[in-house]
C-alpha positions in Angstrom: 65.0 78.8 128.2 66.0 80.2 131.1 62.1 81.4 131.8 60.7 78.1 131.1 63.3 76.5 133.6 62.9 78.7 136.5 59.2 78.1 136.1 59.6 74.5 136.5 61.9 74.9 139.1 59.1 76.8 141.0 55.9 74.4 140.0 57.9 71.1 140.4 59.8 72.7 143.8 63.1 71.4 142.9 64.2 74.3 144.4 61.8 75.7 147.5 61.9 79.3 148.3 59.3 79.3 151.2 61.0 81.9 153.3 60.7 84.6 149.9 56.8 83.3 150.3 55.9 84.2 153.3 53.4 86.3 154.2 55.8 88.9 156.1 58.2 89.0 153.2 56.3 89.0 150.3 56.6 92.6 150.2 60.2 92.5 150.5 59.9 91.2 146.8 59.7 93.7 143.9 57.9 91.3 141.2 56.4 87.7 142.3 58.3 85.6 140.2 61.5 86.7 141.0 63.1 85.4 144.7 65.4 83.5 146.3 66.1 80.1 146.7 66.1 78.8 150.5 69.5 77.0 150.0 71.0 80.0 148.2 69.4 82.9 149.7 71.5 85.6 151.7 70.6 85.6 155.4 70.6 89.2 157.4 72.0 88.6 160.8 73.2 91.9 161.6 69.8 94.0 163.4 69.7 97.7 163.3 66.3 97.5 165.0 63.8 95.3 167.0 61.7 94.2 163.8 64.7 93.5 161.6 64.4 90.1 159.6 67.2 88.1 157.7 64.9 87.9 154.8 66.4 89.6 151.5 65.1 89.3 148.1 69.0 88.2 147.6 70.8 85.3 146.2 74.6 84.0 146.5 76.4 83.3 143.2 78.6 80.9 142.9 82.4 82.0 141.2 85.9 80.9 140.7 86.6 81.8 144.6 83.7 79.8 145.9 79.9 79.4 146.1 79.0 82.7 147.3 81.3 85.2 145.1 78.7 87.4 144.6 75.6 88.4 145.4 72.7 89.2 142.8 69.6 91.7 144.6 66.7 93.2 143.3 66.9 97.2 143.2 65.7 98.1 146.8 62.1 99.0 147.2 61.5 102.2 149.7 61.1 99.9 152.6 63.8 97.4 152.0 66.8 100.5 151.2 67.5 99.9 155.7 67.5 96.1 154.7 70.4 96.9 151.1 72.4 98.5 153.3 72.5 96.3 156.3 73.5 93.6 153.9 76.3 96.0 152.4 77.6 96.2 155.8 77.1 92.3 157.0 79.1 91.0 153.9 81.3 94.2 154.0 80.9 94.6 149.9 83.3 96.5 147.8 81.9 96.7 144.2 77.9 96.8 143.3 76.8 96.7 139.7 73.8 98.3 138.8 72.2 97.0 135.7 69.1 99.5 135.7 68.1 103.2 135.7 65.9 104.3 138.9 63.3 105.1 136.4 62.8 103.1 133.0 59.7 103.6 130.9 57.9 105.4 134.1 58.1 103.0 136.8 60.4 103.1 139.5 63.0 100.2 139.3 65.1 101.4 141.6 64.5 103.4 145.5 67.7 105.8 145.6 70.1 104.4 147.9 73.1 106.7 147.5 73.5 110.5 147.0 74.4 112.1 143.9 77.8 114.2 144.1 77.9 117.7 146.2 74.5 116.2 147.2 74.0 116.1 151.4 74.7 112.4 152.6 72.1 110.0 152.0 70.8 109.0 155.5 68.7 105.5 156.4 69.6 105.4 159.7 71.7 103.9 161.2 73.3 104.1 158.1 74.9 107.2 156.4 76.0 107.3 152.7 78.4 110.3 151.2 79.4 110.0 147.8 83.4 111.3 147.8 83.5 111.3 143.7 81.3 110.4 140.8 82.8 110.0 137.2 80.8 109.7 134.0 81.8 107.0 131.6 79.0 107.2 129.1 77.2 103.9 129.3 78.2 104.1 132.9 78.4 106.1 136.2 81.5 104.9 138.7 80.8 106.1 142.0 82.8 106.0 144.8 80.4 106.0 148.1 81.3 106.0 151.7 78.8 103.9 154.3 78.9 105.1 158.0 77.8 103.0 160.7 78.4 103.1 164.7 81.2 105.4 163.8 82.9 103.0 161.7 83.5 104.1 157.6 83.9 102.1 155.0 84.2 102.8 151.3 82.6 100.8 147.9 82.8 101.5 144.1 79.3 101.4 143.1 79.2 100.8 138.8 76.0 102.1 137.5 75.0 101.0 133.8 72.7 103.7 132.8 72.1 102.6 129.2 71.0 99.5 129.8 67.2 99.1 128.1 64.5 97.6 130.3 63.7 94.6 128.1 66.4 94.1 126.3 70.3 94.2 126.1 72.8 96.9 125.4 73.4 97.6 121.6 77.0 98.4 122.0 80.0 95.2 124.0 82.5 97.5 124.6 80.9 100.1 127.2 79.7 96.4 129.1 83.5 95.3 129.0 84.7 98.0 129.9 82.5 98.1 133.2 83.3 94.4 133.9 87.1 95.0 133.6 86.6 97.9 135.9 84.1 95.1 138.2 
């Protein structure tokens, strides 16, 4: 039902997605049929290099605290990692919930934007990401990441659900509830 409703919204132009469909932005979308609507898309204003644009494949989601309680986004592509880090910084993100593996069924689903514990920091100029801690909770990992930009540093928590199947839902509910509680 959700898929047919989404298709109908796109076909009928109920909620336009003109920005996502611009030629220069198409390459920033992992999937051609999953794009943000213009009215709810996340706009980037933090510029780090001359050719930065305001587009990222990300949408605001309503919550009890308001219309911009959450952001849903795709796993970054190799050429959108900088945009992803710009978004984390600009919107002062405290928690990232990642519901995919880096690779699933032989396909890359998310470009890595963090180092693993004990690895060298991940650098995507002008950002540097450090992994201060990593804890295996079974079906998911928790990482404390420290992001630096222009001599400032912020900490965020990444909850990485590593057992979410590519086309389906997990078999067990308790680990998801644990992760949501931690979130």
